N, C-alpha and C positions, 0 to 999 in steps of 0.2 A: 063333266071330270067336276069332282070338286074343290074348289082352292081354298077353301077357309076352312079355320076348326070351329068347328059347336062340341060345347062343351055337352050340352044333355045327348048327343050322342053314344056318350062314355056311362049310363048307369051303375057299372062297378066302383064308381067311388064314391056309393054308397054303402059298401060291403061293410060289416060287421066286424072290426077286428078281431085277435086273439090279444090279451095285454098282460106284461108279467112288470113287475117294479125290474129296474128304475121308467119315467117314459117320456124321457125328453123327445126320446123320436117320433113318439106316436102322433103327436102334429101332422108328419109329412106321410102317415100310410096313406092317406087318399090319394097325395099321387104317385105313392107307391105302387096303388093297381092302376092308375093309366098310366103311368111309364112300359107295364105292360101289355097295357092292351094296346096301344100307339106301337113300341117295336117287336112285339113278338119275338123276344130273343131265344137264340138258338143256344146259347148257354150265359148262363150269370152265375158273378162271382162277389162274396162279398168278405171285406177282410175288415174285421174286429165284428163280433156279434152279440157280446154280451146275452143279456136273457134271452133275444131273439126277436124283439117285437117286429122291428124293420124286414128280419130276415124271414120271420113267418109272414109277413102281412105281403111278399114277395109271391112264397110259395101258394098261399090261397086264394091269391087271382090269379095263377101258373094254374092250380086244377079245377079255379073255377072255368077259366077261361077254353083249359086243355091246350095250352099254347107248343105243347111239346118241346119244354123248356129244360134244359138240366141245370144245376143248378150247385153250387159248393159256398159253403158257410166254412170259411181259415180266420179260427181265432184260439188261443192257447188256454182259453177261458181260464186265465187266472187274473184279469186288469189290469190297469196302468194306472199311473198318477195323476191322467188327467178324465180319468173317470170313476175307479172304484176298485180293489184290493179283494177277491173273493175265494172261495174254494171250489170243495167240485163238485157243491151241492147247486150249482147255478148249472151248471152243464148236466147235469144229471135229471133235473128239471126240465133243461129245455130238450133233451134226447128222448126223455120218457114219451113228450109231448109230438115232440117231430115225429118220429121214426115211425109210431103204426100211420099216420097218415099221407107225408109225404115220403119215405123212404124208399121208393117205385122210382121217381125224379131228384134226388135233393138228398146230399150226404153233408154229415158235421167232420169237418177235418180239420183234425186237434193240433195246429200246427204253428210255427214262425213265420211271418209274412215270408222273409227270406228265402226262406226253407224250402215254402210250399210252391216258390214260382216255378221251378224248375219242373213241376208233374203237371204245366199248361204246356201246349202246343202254341207256337206262337203264331199270330192271329186269329184266335179261334173264341175269343171272350166278346159278347156280345155289347155286354150291360155289367160295368164293373161299378159296385157301391165302396169307398175307402172311408173308412171308422175306426180308423186305428189311433195311434198317438196322434193328439194333433198339435204339436209344434212346425213351425214353419219347416225345419227342415226334417220332418218326421214325414211329412204327409208329402214334399214335396220329393223324397227317399222311395215312399210307396208307389207315388204317381210316377217318376220315369224305372223304376224297377219292371212295373207290370204293363208298361206302353208297349212293347211290341208283341206282348201277347194280346192284343187289342185289335179287332179286325176292322174291317173296311166300314162295318156302320157300326163301330164302337159308340156307344153314351158312358160320360163317366159320373157318378154322381159323390159330391163330396160333403159330408156334415161339418154340421157347429162352423159356417162363413160367419154368423153374426156373433161370435163369442171371442173376444179381444184381450182378455186377464188370464194370470195364471199361465203365461206365456204361449195360447194358442197362437196360431199363425195360417190359418186357413184363408182367412180374409186376403191377407196379402197374395200366397199362392192362387189363390181365384182370380185375384185381380191380372196379375201376369199370366194366367193362361185366359186370359180374355184377349191380348193383346196378338195368340196366336187361335182362338178359337172361337166360334158362336156359344155364350155363355150365357143363364138365365139363374138369378140369384132370390131365391124365396128367404124371408127377412123374422117368418115365425117358430118357434120351436127351437131356437139355437142358429137358424138357417140351416138352408141345403143349396149349395150349388148345383147346377146342370149343367156339365161343361160337354159340345158336340166334338166329336175327338175323329169320328170314320166322316169319309167324306159321299158315303153313299146310303145314308140313313135313311130310312121309310119315310114317304112322302106323306104320311097323316103326322109322323111327329117334327116333319120340316115345319110343315103347315102350324103345328103349335109353337113350336121356338117364334115364327114370325109373327103370330100372333099376339104372343108373349112377350115379346122385345118389342112390339108395337103399343100392346097396350098395360103394361106392365103393375100399374095400381090395380086394374080390374081383374087380371090373374092372380096376384100376390092377395087383393080382398076373396075373391072367393075361396081359395085354396086355407086359408085362414077361419074363414068361416065354418069349410069343413073340419075342418080341427078342433075347432070349440064343439061339432061333437062329438067330438072323440076325449078331448082332454082338457083338463082347465089351462087356460093361459096361461099359467106359469110353470104348467108340464109336472108339477106335481102330484095330479089325482086325477086318476080317467071318471070322463061322465057315462060313456057307455060303451059297450062291446063285452064282451066273453070274458072279467078281469078275471084274473088268475091271483085266489089269494096269496100274497106276500108268507114268504119261507121266515119263520123264525130263527135269527141267525142271533146269536149274541157275541161282540165281542169286549177286544179287552187290548188297552191302549197305554203305551208307559214310554217314558221319558225322563231324561235329567231336568235340572234346574235350569240350565241353559237350552234346552231344548221346546218344540213344540211338538204337539201329537202329529203324527202323518201316517200314512197307510203300511210305511216298510217295516213300520215297530207296532204292530197286531197280531194279535192271536183271536182266531173267530171258533166257536162254538154253536152247532146245529141242535135245537131242541124240538125234542120228538113230539110234543102237542102243544096246545093252544094254552090252558090253565093248569094251577099246581106249581111244587116243588121241586126244584132241579138245581144238581149240585156239578158247576161248573167248574172243571180240573182245568190249569193255562199251567205249563210249565216254559219258563223263560229258557233262552240259553245260559251255558256256561260262563259265567263271569258279567251277564248281564245282571244289575244292579242300580233301579230306575227308581227316582224319587218320588214319581207321581203315575199313579196308573189311573186309565178311566175307564169306565166300564159304562157300554150302550147295552144296554140291556134287552133291547132287539130294533130291529130299524121300522118298526111301524109305532104307532099310538098305543099307550095301554097304561095298567095303573101296576107299579112294581114294589117288593120291598125285599129289601138288601139285609136278609138276619144275620148273615153270619161271614165272614172275610179270615182265613187262617191262613198265615205263610211259614215258609221253611225252605229247608234245604233238601229236605227228602220226604218223600210220602208219612214218611214213621212219626215224625217231629216238626209237627204245623201249630203254631203257634197263634193263636185266634189274636187279631184286632182288639186292641179295648175302645171305646169312647168312638166307635165309627164315626157318630154324627160329628163330632170333633174335628174330624180329618176334614170334612167337606171342602172343596174348591170350587172351585165353577162348575153351574150345574146348567143343561139345559134340561128345562119343565119345570113341577113347582115339588116343593120339598113339604111333606104331611108330614106332621107335628108327631113325637114320640116321644118315648122315654130317653131317649139316646143311645140303645147300644142297638138302634137299626135303621135303616134309614128306608123312608117312604119314597116314592117319588112317584106324580103322575104326569107323562110323555104326553101333549097334546097337536105332535106332529110326528114323522117320521126318525127322528134324530135324536130320542132322550139320553142324558147320557149324567152320571157322577162322575168327577174327579176326587180323590183321593189320595193323601198324603203319607207315605209308607216311609220315607228318607229313615225314622229313626229306627224302624225294626231289620230293614233288608240289610246296615252295614255292619248288623253283625254277624251276618251269613256266610261263611268264608266263599269265595267265590269260587272257588275248584268244583263245586256244586252248581245245578242248574238248580233254578228257583221256581219255588213251587209256590203258587195263589192257588186258594179254595174259594170259591164263594157258592154261597147258596143264596140262590135268587126264588124268591117266590113271586110267581104272576098270578094279579088278583083279576086282569081286565086285559085282554089283548083285541084291539083289532087290525082283522089282517086284511078284510075288506077297504080297499083303500076310498070307498065312497063312503063310508062313514069317517073318513078324516076330518072334513072340512065342519062335518056336524061336531063331533066332540070337539074342536076348537071352537067354535060361537059357543056352548055351553062351556066352555074352560074362561073365556073372555069375561064371563059375568063374575069371577073370583076376582077382578080387578086387583079389587084394596087387599084382599086376605094374600094376594100373588106378591102384589109389592111390597109387603108386611114382609115376607118369608124373604124373596131376594133380599131383603136390604139385612137382612139376618144373615145370610149366606155373605154376602156383601163382605158386613163388618167382621164375621170370621177369618173370610179371605185375607181383607186389611190386615188384620192383627197379624194371621201367621205371615205375612209377609213384610210389615214390619221388625217381627221379630226375627226375622230372617235375616232382612238388611242388617240390623244391629248386631246379630252376632256374626253377619260379615265382615261390620266395621271394626268390631272389635279384633276379630281375627286380625285382619288389613291392619290396624294398629299395632298391634305385638307385632309382628311380622313386619312393619315398617322400624320400629326400635329393636330389634334382632337382627334386623341386617342392616340398621344404623351402625350397633355395636359392631357386627362381625367388617364392616365397611372401616371404620377407625380403626378396629385393630391391625386389618391386613394392611393399609395405607401407612400406619406408623410402623411395622415390619419392613415395609417395601422401601420408604424413607431412609430410614436406619440403614436399611441394606445399600440404598443407591450413596448414600454418605460418605459410609466407610470405603466402598470402591472407588467412590472421588475422590475420598483422602488418601487412599492407597495408591490412587494413578499419581495423585499430588507427590504425594512424593518418592514412586517411582521417577518421574520426570527431574525432581529435583536432582537425583541422583545421578537419571541419564543428562544434565546439564552440565553439572560439575563433570564429570568423569567427559563429556568434550571441552569445558575449558582447560581442563589439564592438559588433554589430548593437543589443542591449540595454543597451549604456552609452550609447550616443551616439543612440537613441529615447529611455530614461528620463530621463536629466537634462536633455535641453530641457525637457520636461514638467515636469520637479519642477522646473526654473527658472520658467518660464511659470506653477506653480501658485504658488510665493513671491510672484511678481512681481503676481497678479491679487489676494494675499492682502493685500502689503502696500498695494496700491491700497486695497481696503477698508476697512484699518486706517485708512488717510489718510481716506478720506469717513467713516469712524467718528469720527475725532477732530474732522473739522470742524466734520459733525454734534452733536458734543459740545458745540464751540466756541458754534455758533449756538445751541443749547440752553442755554448758561450765559448768552450773552447776551439770548438773551430772559429767561430765569430772572430778573436785572438790570433788563432793565427793567420785569417785573413788578412785582419788590419799589419800583419809584419808582413804578409806575402805584399800588400797593397802600397805597403810602405819601399819595398825589393822593387815593384813592378810599376813605376810612375803611369807608364805607357800604356798598362790596361786599368787605368783607376775606374773608367766610367763602365768597364762591363763589372768590374768587382763591389762597384756601387751600387750599381743595380742588382747583383747577387745579393749584396746587403741587405737592401731592401725589401729583396724577395725571404733572406731569411727572418727580416725583421716581421715581415708577417706570419711568417711560417709561428713565429716566437710567441705574435699573437692570438693567432690562434689555439695554438697550446693550449695561452693563458685559458682562452675564452670555452675551449674546453673543458680545462680544468674547473672553473667555476661553474661550469654546467651541471659536472658531475658533483659539485660539493652541492648543488642546490638539489641535484635529486635526491640527495642522500638526505638533506634535511627535511626532502617534500616526504621522503618513505619511512623517515625518524619520525616525524609528525604524524603523518598519517596514521601507522602502527599504533603510538601515544593514545590518539583519536579514538582508534577502532577498539583498544586497549581498556578506553572513559567508558566509552556506550557499552561494551560486555559487560563491565563493571556495574554500572547503573541497571540495563536488564537483568541481570540479578537478582537486585532487589524488586524486583516486579514481578515475581514470581507467581503469589497467589492466585487470581481470578484469568491470568493471561499468559497460561503457559503454552497453549496453543500454539496463540499470537507469537509469544516470546519462541516458541520452536522455529517458526518460520521464518520470524525475524533474525533466527541465528542462522538458519542457513543460509536468507538472503546475505549477510553479511560477512561470512566464509567466503558467499563465492566473489564478492565484492574485494574482498581481500585478496584472494587466487589470483582474479584478475589484474588487481592494481600492479602486486610484486610480479606478475609476468607481463604486465605491459613494461615496469621498470628495470626489467633484466634486459627487455628486445631493447627496449632505447638506447641502457647500457653498453649494452652488447655491438649496437651498431655506430656509437661514436666512439668505442674501441675500435672496432672495424674501419671506420672513417679516418681515425688519428694513425694508428699505425700506417695505412694507404697512403694517406698526406704524409706523413715523414718517411718512409720508405719513396715516395714518388720525388720530394724535395733532395731527399739524400742522393738517389739516381741521378734527378739532375743536376744537380750540385757539384757533384764529384765525375760527373760525367763532363761538364764546362771542363772543371780544373785539369783530368787531364788530358783535353783537348787542348787548351791552354798551354798547358806546360810541352806537351807533345812536338809543339809547332817549332818547328831550329828560331834558334835566336837570330 
C-alpha cells in the first residue's frame, strides 16, 4: 500500500485550461485539477465564479476523469467591491461556453450565497470553494454559514489568502482555521488556502497534505512553476491554454469634486465589434450631476479616438462639449497629437482611460431630468488576445521621451485646472468669510442690545421692588416699635405705682414697728426683704430700659444699613435682594427675642411681687391674729 504522495502519478495537472479575463485565479488551475483527482468529490460547490476560470477548470477535470461529481456554481454575477462590477455579459459568455460542455453534471445557480444555502442538504458537499467578498467578516460568515452543509470528507478552498490591502481578511481567517483544522497555503496568484474540514478524507489526499506540510517549499515551488506555464507571474496575461478573446466593454465612471471614482458610480456598454465607430449612450439617474467623468473605452489595449461628446437633459437636446482636449484630466495611456476637437488615446494595458471635466456644462441642466451623455468612440486598433498585450507594451515603451512630454503637458493642464479651482474656492471662501462676519456682527449687536435693554428693565423692576419692600418694612416696623414703647411705658408706670405702694406699705410698717417694739426683729426682717424686693424691682426697671435702648439702637442701625444698601443698587441687585432678606429675617428674629425677654421679665416681676405680697401680708395677718 502506498504511503507517500507522488506528483508524477497525476499527469492531469498538465491539462490546458480555457481562460477568460480576469486571470487572477488562473495560476491555481493545476492544483484544481489535482484536487479533483485526489478527492473524487461526490459534490462540488463554488461560491463566487465571475468569468469562470476556476469553476471551468474543476468541470474540465471532472469530465476528463469521469468522477461522477455534481457541480454547482453560486454567484449573482454582478461583481463586488473586491473584484469588479459588471453586467450580464459576463454571465452570458460563461453560460454560452459552460452549458453545452458540462451542463449534464453542472449548473450555474444565479443567487446570493445566503439565499442559496437552503437549497443544499446538510452533510452533502465534499469540496467547497469560497471566492466571494474577501473581507474578514464576509469570508468568515460564508464559511460558518455553509459549514453544516459539508460532509465528513469535505475540503474547503479559500482564494486571496496573500492579499492584505483593500480590507482583505482571508489571511487572518485562514490563520484562525489553522488552529482547528489541517491547512496549507499556496502563496502565488494571490494565494490559495486548503482547509481539511472532514475527518474521513480520502487517503491519497491525506498523503498529499502530509507531504505538503513536511515539504512546503517543494510543493509551492512545483505548483508555482506549473502556474508559470499558464499565466504571467503578475496574473495579468495568459501564457498558454485556450484563451478567449476579451469582450469589448466601455465603461463610464462619474464623480464629484471631492470624490474618487469607484464601481458604485459606473455605467457600461458592450460593443458589438472590434473596430469602427460606436455611439455610446449613457443615462445617469435623476439629480446626478457629476463634476468629472472617466471613459474606459475598453478593458484591453488599443488605439481609440473620442471624436465627440454631447451632454443634455433629454435625448432631443444634447449640447456638444467644446475643446475636448482642454478638459483632460488624468489619463492612463498616451494621448495622440490632434487639433483639440477630439482625443486620441493609445492604451498599452488592460485599463486605458481618460478623465474629463464637465462641471461647467452639467450645472445648467435641471436636476429633475436624467443626465444624458453621448460619446462617439472610434476604435482604430483593438488587441483582444491577451497574449499580444506584452508585445504592445514593449513596443510602446520605446516611445519613452514622447510619452513623457505628452504626460507632462497633461499634468500641466491638470495642475492649471486644479489651481484655478483652488483659487475660485479660495475667493468664494473669502467672500463667505466676510459675509458671515458681517452677519455675525449684526446678530451680535442685535443680541447685545436686547440683552442690555432686558437687563436695564430688570434693574428698574428690582429698584421698584426694593422701594416697595422698604416702604412695607418701614410701615410695618414703626407701628411695632411704637406699640412696644407703649407697652414698656405702661409697664414702667405700673412699676412706679408698685414702688409707691411698696413705699406706702413700708411707711405703715415703720409705724407698726414703733407700735410693736416687741416684734421689731421680725419687722426688720420683713423690711430687709422688702428692701431687697425694691432693689429687684429697680434692677428690672434698669434691664427693661437697657432692652429698650438696645432695641432702639438696633433699629437705627438696621435702618442705616438699609439706606446704605439702597445706594448700591447698580450691579449688585441680586446680592442686595439676598442681603435684604437676610436682614429682614434677623430683624424679625431680634424683635421676637426681645419681646420674649420682656415678657419673661414681666412675668418674673409679677410673680415676685405677688409672692412677696402674699408672704408679707400673710405674715402680717398671722402677727396681728395672735392674742395680745
